[in-house]
N, C-alpha and C positions, 0 to 999 in steps of 0.2 A: 456241229462246226467239223470241217473236213482236216483244213487245216493252221486252226488255233486252238490252244486248250486254256483253261485255266477259265479268270483270273486264280492266279494259284499265289501262297506266300512264300514268298522266296528268302531265303537265308542272307540274302546279298543286296537282293533289288526290293525288296520290300513285296508291296500288291502287285503282281507282273502277271499281263498277258501273253503266256507263249504261243511262237509261230514255229511251223513245222515247217524248214524247206526244204526237207530231200528226204527222198524215201526209206526206211526205214532201214535201222545198222546200215547206214553206205555211207563209209568212215575210211583213210590211210591207215586206222588204228584198227588194234584188236584187243583194246585195256581188258589186262585183268583186273579190273575191278570194278568194269562197266555195267551200270544199273538198268539200259536198255538190254542187256544183251549180246552173245558172241555176235562181232561182227559178219554180216550172211556177204556180202560185194565192199570187198577189199581195196580201194581204186583213191589213185589218188588224180584222175582224170576228171577233170571239170565239167560240167552238164548243164544244158537247161530245163528246170523243173517247174513247172507251173504257174510261172513269175503271175503273169494274169489272173488266175483263178487265185492266184496268192494274193493278190491285192485287192480283185473284188472283194473276198469273204472280211479284209479288213475292212476298206468301207463301210460294206455294210454292218460291221460290229459296229465302229466307231461312230457311226451314227446315231446308234443306243445303244452307248456303251454298258454293261449290265456291271460295273462298282466305277467309282473310285480308281485310275490307275495311277504306279507310279516308275512303273518302266513296261515297255512293249520290247519283247527279248528274244531275240531274233535268236534258235536253235532246235531243237527237236530232237528226233531219234537216227539221228547221225550227224557228220563233220557239215554244219551251214553254208562254210566259204566256198563248196562244192557244187555249189547251185552259183550260175554265171548270170542269175536273176537275183543278183543278191544286190546290187548297190543300185538297181530299179526300183529293187522293193521299200528299200532307204527313203532315196527319192520319196517317192511316193508317201511313204509313210509322214517326212517333214511336209509335207504340202494336205494331208490331211489331218495334223495335230503336233498338240505341241509336246507331249507325253517325252519322256527322252526314252529313245530307242538303245538299245543296249545288244553285242554281238558274243555267247559262247562259242567259245574256239578252243581247239585243241588246239590249234597255234603251227599246226603242220604244214600248212599254205599262205602263212604268210611272210617268207623268201620269195615271194612272187609279189614283183610293181603292181602288177592289175591288181591282185588281191588287196593291197593296202590302199590301189585306189580307191576300192569298191566300198572300203571297210570306212573312208575317210571322213563320210557326214556323221556316223554314230556317234551317240555320245559317250559313250564307255564301253570299251572291249575288252571281253574277261576270255584273256588263254589259259592256257596249261604249261607247267613244265614240270614233271616229277621229278625229273634226275637231270643232272648237268654228268653224268658219267654215262661215255656211251653203252658198255656193259648192261649196265642198270637200265637206261633210258630204253634198250631192244626187249629186254625182260620183260620190261610193268610194260609197256605201252606194244608192241611187238608188231612194229613198224615195215611198213611193206619196202622188201628188199630192195635195194638205190636209193634210199630218204638216208640222209644222216644229221645226226644232233647238230654236227657245225652248224649243219645248212639251217635248219631250226633258229636253233639259237642269234644267226644273224638276219635271222627274220624276226625276233622280238625285237632286236638292236635298233636295225634298220626301221621297223615300225615307231620307234621312240622319238627317234628322228625326225620322222614323216609327219606323223600325229598330232595335233590340236589337241585330242578330248585326256577322258581320263584311259587309263591302263591298270585295272587289275589283275593280277598275273594270280591264279591259282596253283597250291602244290599240293596235289595228291600222297598220302604222307603214310606207307605201310610196312607195317610191322617185320624190322627182320630184311626189310629190302631196298628201303631211302633213307631210312631214322639212324643211320652210322656219323658218327663225327666226321671222316671221312666226303661223306655225301651230305649232309650239311653244310660241309665249308665250300664245295664244290658250290651249289645251290647261291651261299652266300657271293662270292666273287660273282657267275649271271648276273643275279639278283642288283648286283652293283651296278653292272656294268648299264644293264637292260631298264634302270632306273622305273623300275614300274611305280605308279602312286599309291595302290595298295600292296600288298600279299597276305594275300589270304588261304590259310593252312584247311584240310579238308582231311577227312579218314575213309577208311569205309565202316557207315555207317549204316550203309542199305546192302541187301544182299547183291553179289557179285558174279561174276562168271565164274572164277578160279576160286575154288577155297583155302585157298594158301593167301590170296590177300586180306589179309587183316591188320583191326585197326587197333590204334595207342587208346591209350587210357588218358581220361581229360589232363592229369597231371604230365602224363607224357607229351602233349600235345603241345602243354605249356610250355613243359621245358625246351621246344623244337621252338618253338616263338621265339624267347630268350635269346635263344642260341644266334638264329636270325638276325635275331634284331631289327633294323631299319623298322619300324612298327609292325612287325606281321600281329596278325590274327587270327585266330582260331574261329572258325566257322563253323565247326561240326556238332553243329548244337540243336534244337529243333525248332521250327518255323514259330516266330510271334503269330497269336492269334490272328484272324479276320475277322474281315465286318462280316456281318449274319445276312445268310440268304435262307428264308424258310422255306420256299419249294421248291423244293430239292427230287427231279427223276432219277429211278433207278437209271436212265441211261446215262445220266451227267456223273454218275457211281464210277460208271463199266468204262465212260470217256475216259475220267481222269487217271486209272488203275491202270489203262492200255499202254500208258503213258509214259510211270515208272512205280516200280513194289512205294506201298504207302503203309504206316500203321493206322490201326483204327483213330488214333490220336493225331495223327497227321488230316487225315480226309476231316474228321471235325471239325480244326484248324482252318483247315478250306472252306470249308462248306456256313462253318462258322454255326453248326449245328453241337445239340448237346450230345458228351460221346455217347451215352446209353443207345441213344439214339440210333444211332452211325454202328454202334456195335448189331443190334440186331438187325438192321438195313444189311449192313455187312453178312451176316448167320445167314440170312435168305438166301442174298447171291449166289454165297457158297454151295445153297443145298442146291440149288439148280441150274448149278456147274457154270454159272455167268461170270466168277469170281473164285477164284485161287486162294488160298491159304496158306504158307509156309513160312518156318521158324528162322531164322537168323539172327546168331548172338544175342539169343533167348528171347525174341522180341518177335511179337509175329505180324509179319508182312500180306498183304492183300494185293491180288494184281490179277488183271484179265487179260485175254489176247485181244490183239488187236483184229478189229473189223466183226468185233462180235457185233451181233445186233440183237437189241432191245430193246423194245417199241412200250412196256409202259409203264404208268408214271410211279 
């Protein structure tokens, strides 16, 4: 698959089929914690990208889906709302399937009425807001010059007024960056005005761009949730087990690991395979140079490089 990945077990969306709507690491932000890697094309300009091809691939998959899906998630290797075709893709999905459509977005373009209109038919929008203090927002998200936090927050508030679906706001909490009482109090004020249906708290549990972006402990995360109130929940935990897939090619491993770094346990849960089987396979793929292994927070993560071709089963 060129534009689709998974299905994968999502902490928030269950068994999710991912759809990559944008060339790798094209984004208005260059976040210190991004698991995809540094932004290589930083832009606010929306552009057309493979809309017809993405719809064709979705149609082909949905004729014979590999597994039962909880969501189809428009996301990928950059900011999906940069794709001018996102509204057409959502409309096409609504004609093809009854599976709910979710949008993962950093929220940077929600101040644009055209973007809000494009997303209107989605079932769930999951925007991010990592700080309600300008200096911290710039330090964590490293937006393009000319962008402002006030504009982003206004976009979230406009979305709430206009959008009939669910809004699940994600906050990435980083130790020493946005976990102080002043930071959290400012976030709480914005949350009250933006009124998301859920507030979901994450931390840097996967490899990040900048080593200074460190995670909070589980206890610290629970304390942040209690402070924010309004039903805030911690989502920084391991995915739930997925249904079994018994025949899995090396190419399937490589394709998954090109999207995001994963532990052996993550891979085992995605594919429904015994952990020892996955460990043997990953060890072999590392020896061939198709997959890299590195340590982060005392955990081993595996990643393959995008575009790696592998023809064996």
